[in-house]
N, C-alpha and C positions, 0 to 999 in steps of 0.2 A: 425523437431525433429525426431530422429530415434525411432523406436518402443521400443527398450530396455530402452531408457530414459523415455518414457511415462509410461511404466510398472513400472519402479522404482518410478516415481513420484506418481502414483496411490497407490503403496504399502506404501510409506511414509505417504500419506494422511490417509490411513486406519489404519496404525499401530502407527506411531510417526512422526508427521509433522515436528518436530524439525530436523529430519534427512535430510529433504529436504533443510532446511536453512543453513546447514553446509556442504552441498554437493558441490564439486568443480565446476561443471557447473553453479550452481546457484550463487556461489560467484563471478565467472567470469562475468556473466551477470549483477549482482548487481553493480559491480565496473564500468562496462560500462555505466550503467544508471546514476549513480552518476556523472560520468565524463561528460556525455551528458548534464546533467542539471547544470553543474558547481558547484555541491555540494550544490545547493540552493533548498529550499522547494518550490514546485510548488504552493501550496495553499497560502502560505504566500506571494509569489511573486505576485499573482493575486490581493492581497490586498495592494500592494505597500510596503510590508515589506520584508526585506531580512534576512532570517534565515537559518542557516546551516542545511542541510538535513542529517539525520542519518539512515533513513529507506527507503527501496524501496517497494512501495505498488503495489499490483496487482489490477488494476482497475476491471478486470474480475477475480473474486475471485478464488483462487487456487483450492478450493474444487469443485467448479462448472465447472471450465474450466481447468482441468489439462493439456490439449493439448496446452494451451497458457502459461504455467508456465515459460518458458524460452524465451517468445516472447516479445520484447520491443514494437512492433507494432502489430496491428490487423486491419482488414478491417470490417467496419460496413456500410451497405447500400451504398457501392461503395466509401466510404471515408476512408482514412488511419487515424487511431487514435492511441494514446499511450495506451499501456496495462500496462506498468511499469513506475511509476513516483516516483520521489524523494520527500520525505516528512520529516519534522521535527517530533520529537516524539509526540509533542502536537497535531499536525494536524493528525497524523496517529491514535492516540487514539480517536480523535474526529470523524474521518471517520468511525471507527469501533464501535462507540458508547460507548467506555470505559470512555470517559470524558463527563460529563454532564455540560452544561452551567449553571452557577450560576444564579438562579432566585431569586430576592429579594422578600421577603414577602411584600405584600401590607400593608400600614398603615391602621389599623382598630381601632375602639374604644377599642376593647378588649386588644390590645397591650398596651394601655395607663393605664389600670387598675392596 
């Protein structure tokens, strides 16, 4: 990534992160990732479910690692890993903690009164 791109990404993070997600270079990489994953959600696929991916997720979060913002791959302890993965909306919300799993209330005597 060139220095100008990194500076632009950092500026977007500080001022308005939405500007990053409508930026041409990001849109191009996003399209590449969805194609690489055949438009399927990574996490659903691991569970044996095939669901259409609509989001590309930064494994190394954008705010913490702006230098990896446009990188599909990264290296960790000598191993090549994916930095950008395709996810469905539900899995993306779950990964970010927006979606809480439903927990049923236990049956107690108070509930029967």
